[in-house]
N, CA and C atoms as a LAMMPS dump frame, in Angstrom:
ITEM: TIMESTEP
0
ITEM: NUMBER OF ATOMS
204
ITEM: BOX BOUNDS ff ff ff
-5.0000000000000000e+02 5.0000000000000000e+02
-5.0000000000000000e+02 5.0000000000000000e+02
-5.0000000000000000e+02 5.0000000000000000e+02
ITEM: ATOMS id mol type element x y z
1 1 1 N 9.139 -3.435 -6.595
2 1 2 C 9.304 -2.245 -5.803
3 1 3 C 10.783 -1.969 -5.639
4 2 1 N 11.196 -0.778 -5.901
5 2 2 C 12.595 -0.416 -5.757
6 2 3 C 12.731 0.763 -4.819
7 3 1 N 13.827 0.761 -4.057
8 3 2 C 14.069 1.908 -3.198
9 3 3 C 14.954 2.908 -3.919
10 4 1 N 15.394 3.943 -3.226
11 4 2 C 16.177 5.012 -3.848
12 4 3 C 17.498 4.514 -4.415
13 5 1 N 18.001 3.384 -3.901
14 5 2 C 19.273 2.849 -4.398
15 5 3 C 19.065 1.856 -5.529
16 6 1 N 17.815 1.611 -5.906
17 6 2 C 17.53 0.678 -6.989
18 6 3 C 17.343 -0.755 -6.526
19 7 1 N 17.466 -1.009 -5.218
20 7 2 C 17.271 -2.351 -4.691
21 7 3 C 15.792 -2.629 -4.5
22 8 1 N 15.434 -3.881 -4.636
23 8 2 C 14.048 -4.261 -4.431
24 8 3 C 13.673 -4.092 -2.96
25 9 1 N 12.603 -3.404 -2.694
26 9 2 C 12.098 -3.216 -1.333
27 9 3 C 10.798 -3.99 -1.229
28 10 1 N 10.805 -5.087 -0.464
29 10 2 C 9.628 -5.925 -0.386
30 10 3 C 9.118 -6.007 1.036
31 11 1 N 7.821 -6.165 1.149
32 11 2 C 7.184 -6.356 2.436
33 11 3 C 7.349 -7.824 2.811
34 12 1 N 7.676 -8.082 4.063
35 12 2 C 7.823 -9.456 4.54
36 12 3 C 6.534 -10.24 4.276
37 13 1 N 6.647 -11.486 3.794
38 13 2 C 5.443 -12.276 3.473
39 13 3 C 4.467 -12.421 4.645
40 14 1 N 4.974 -12.635 5.86
41 14 2 C 4.074 -12.798 7.017
42 14 3 C 3.303 -11.515 7.286
43 15 1 N 3.945 -10.373 7.072
44 15 2 C 3.283 -9.094 7.283
45 15 3 C 2.271 -8.836 6.175
46 16 1 N 2.641 -9.178 4.965
47 16 2 C 1.767 -8.969 3.799
48 16 3 C 0.434 -9.682 3.976
49 17 1 N 0.465 -10.871 4.588
50 17 2 C -0.743 -11.669 4.771
51 17 3 C -1.733 -11.04 5.751
52 18 1 N -1.234 -10.259 6.701
53 18 2 C -2.126 -9.732 7.727
54 18 3 C -2.5 -8.262 7.53
55 19 1 N -1.876 -7.583 6.577
56 19 2 C -2.183 -6.164 6.348
57 19 3 C -3.62 -5.987 5.873
58 20 1 N -4.295 -5.006 6.426
59 20 2 C -5.658 -4.667 6.036
60 20 3 C -5.78 -3.153 5.976
61 21 1 N -6.743 -2.67 5.243
62 21 2 C -7.005 -1.232 5.149
63 21 3 C -7.413 -0.728 6.531
64 22 1 N -6.738 0.293 7.049
65 22 2 C -7.095 0.802 8.373
66 22 3 C -8.453 1.512 8.394
67 23 1 N -8.954 1.916 7.256
68 23 2 C -10.242 2.624 7.204
69 23 3 C -11.425 1.665 7.237
70 24 1 N -11.323 0.532 6.517
71 24 2 C -12.489 -0.353 6.402
72 24 3 C -12.187 -1.826 6.69
73 25 1 N -10.923 -2.15 6.909
74 25 2 C -10.463 -3.517 7.228
75 25 3 C -10.533 -4.494 6.049
76 26 1 N -10.633 -3.981 4.831
77 26 2 C -10.621 -4.846 3.646
78 26 3 C -9.189 -5.227 3.286
79 27 1 N -9.052 -6.235 2.451
80 27 2 C -7.742 -6.691 1.998
81 27 3 C -7.069 -5.614 1.141
82 28 1 N -5.744 -5.596 1.188
83 28 2 C -4.954 -4.681 0.361
84 28 3 C -4.23 -5.488 -0.706
85 29 1 N -4.125 -4.926 -1.906
86 29 2 C -3.42 -5.589 -3
87 29 3 C -2.284 -4.695 -3.502
88 30 1 N -1.247 -5.323 -4.018
89 30 2 C -0.107 -4.596 -4.569
90 30 3 C -0.502 -3.875 -5.849
91 31 1 N 0.038 -2.68 -6.028
92 31 2 C -0.228 -1.889 -7.231
93 31 3 C 0.928 -0.93 -7.458
94 32 1 N 0.939 -0.306 -8.619
95 32 2 C 1.923 0.725 -8.941
96 32 3 C 1.194 2.048 -9.093
97 33 1 N 1.666 3.053 -8.388
98 33 2 C 1.101 4.388 -8.487
99 33 3 C 2.053 5.295 -9.229
100 34 1 N 1.719 6.552 -9.309
101 34 2 C 2.547 7.533 -10.007
102 34 3 C 3.921 7.684 -9.368
103 35 1 N 4.001 7.465 -8.05
104 35 2 C 5.275 7.642 -7.355
105 35 3 C 5.944 6.331 -6.975
106 36 1 N 5.392 5.208 -7.402
107 36 2 C 6.006 3.912 -7.102
108 36 3 C 5.008 2.92 -6.543
109 37 1 N 5.529 1.968 -5.778
110 37 2 C 4.715 0.884 -5.242
111 37 3 C 3.682 1.407 -4.252
112 38 1 N 2.517 0.797 -4.293
113 38 2 C 1.425 1.166 -3.406
114 38 3 C 0.647 -0.077 -3.009
115 39 1 N -0.183 0.073 -2.005
116 39 2 C -1.169 -0.931 -1.639
117 39 3 C -2.532 -0.294 -1.83
118 40 1 N -3.43 -1.006 -2.515
119 40 2 C -4.766 -0.483 -2.779
120 40 3 C -5.796 -1.317 -2.034
121 41 1 N -6.756 -0.639 -1.424
122 41 2 C -7.854 -1.295 -0.74
123 41 3 C -8.774 -1.939 -1.793
124 42 1 N -9.25 -3.15 -1.5
125 42 2 C -10.092 -3.868 -2.458
126 42 3 C -11.578 -3.535 -2.318
127 43 1 N -11.94 -2.743 -1.316
128 43 2 C -13.341 -2.385 -1.112
129 43 3 C -13.773 -1.341 -2.138
130 44 1 N -14.882 -1.596 -2.811
131 44 2 C -15.397 -0.647 -3.802
132 44 3 C -15.853 0.651 -3.144
133 45 1 N -16.316 0.577 -1.912
134 45 2 C -16.775 1.771 -1.203
135 45 3 C -15.605 2.619 -0.695
136 46 1 N -14.51 1.999 -0.351
137 46 2 C -13.365 2.702 0.234
138 46 3 C -12.32 2.995 -0.847
139 47 1 N -11.589 1.976 -1.271
140 47 2 C -10.633 2.09 -2.366
141 47 3 C -9.408 2.955 -2.112
142 48 1 N -9.092 3.258 -0.848
143 48 2 C -7.933 4.103 -0.569
144 48 3 C -6.64 3.472 -1.075
145 49 1 N -5.675 4.319 -1.399
146 49 2 C -4.402 3.874 -1.955
147 49 3 C -3.284 4.37 -1.049
148 50 1 N -2.475 3.424 -0.554
149 50 2 C -1.43 3.73 0.417
150 50 3 C -0.055 3.551 -0.219
151 51 1 N 0.818 4.527 -0.034
152 51 2 C 2.167 4.433 -0.591
153 51 3 C 3.027 3.491 0.25
154 52 1 N 4.128 3.05 -0.354
155 52 2 C 5.115 2.232 0.337
156 52 3 C 6.429 2.992 0.271
157 53 1 N 6.989 3.33 1.436
158 53 2 C 8.258 4.047 1.516
159 53 3 C 9.356 3.092 1.955
160 54 1 N 10.306 2.834 1.073
161 54 2 C 11.449 1.97 1.37
162 54 3 C 11.021 0.631 1.968
163 55 1 N 9.988 0.043 1.391
164 55 2 C 9.509 -1.262 1.83
165 55 3 C 8.556 -1.228 3.011
166 56 1 N 8.245 -0.034 3.518
167 56 2 C 7.359 0.098 4.672
168 56 3 C 6.044 0.729 4.214
169 57 1 N 4.921 -0.002 4.354
170 57 2 C 3.638 0.575 3.968
171 57 3 C 3.243 1.702 4.917
172 58 1 N 2.793 2.814 4.359
173 58 2 C 2.347 3.963 5.151
174 58 3 C 0.82 3.876 5.225
175 59 1 N 0.331 3.2 6.256
176 59 2 C -1.1 2.938 6.379
177 59 3 C -1.78 3.991 7.249
178 60 1 N -1.639 5.221 6.846
179 60 2 C -2.276 6.341 7.524
180 60 3 C -3.399 6.864 6.643
181 61 1 N -4.615 6.803 7.141
182 61 2 C -5.77 7.218 6.357
183 61 3 C -5.622 8.667 5.896
184 62 1 N -5.081 9.533 6.749
185 62 2 C -4.911 10.937 6.399
186 62 3 C -3.929 11.147 5.252
187 63 1 N -3.03 10.187 5.012
188 63 2 C -2.041 10.326 3.941
189 63 3 C -2.365 9.469 2.717
190 64 1 N -3.443 8.7 2.781
191 64 2 C -3.845 7.853 1.667
192 64 3 C -4.445 8.695 0.547
193 65 1 N -4.322 8.17 -0.679
194 65 2 C -4.956 8.825 -1.831
195 65 3 C -6.299 8.178 -2.079
196 66 1 N -7.253 8.981 -2.512
197 66 2 C -8.558 8.451 -2.903
198 66 3 C -8.477 8.022 -4.351
199 67 1 N -9.254 7.002 -4.733
200 67 2 C -9.215 6.575 -6.146
201 67 3 C -9.689 7.678 -7.077
202 68 1 N -9.143 7.652 -8.27
203 68 2 C -9.496 8.685 -9.282
204 68 3 C -10.904 8.528 -9.783
């Protein structure tokens, strides 16, 4: 994951372990989307995709993308 300056933007390991999908509470996994780093819900029923802005996950259901 890189920010606008090209530096790696990473989520703190302790935070990464506890993050869950706000819609269904399933685990989130790292992924790459069209606009950069994302977190994807592992639930087959939900599957929402959340962007990461400058190392900060945007876990807002209203701003999440639905799987294609």
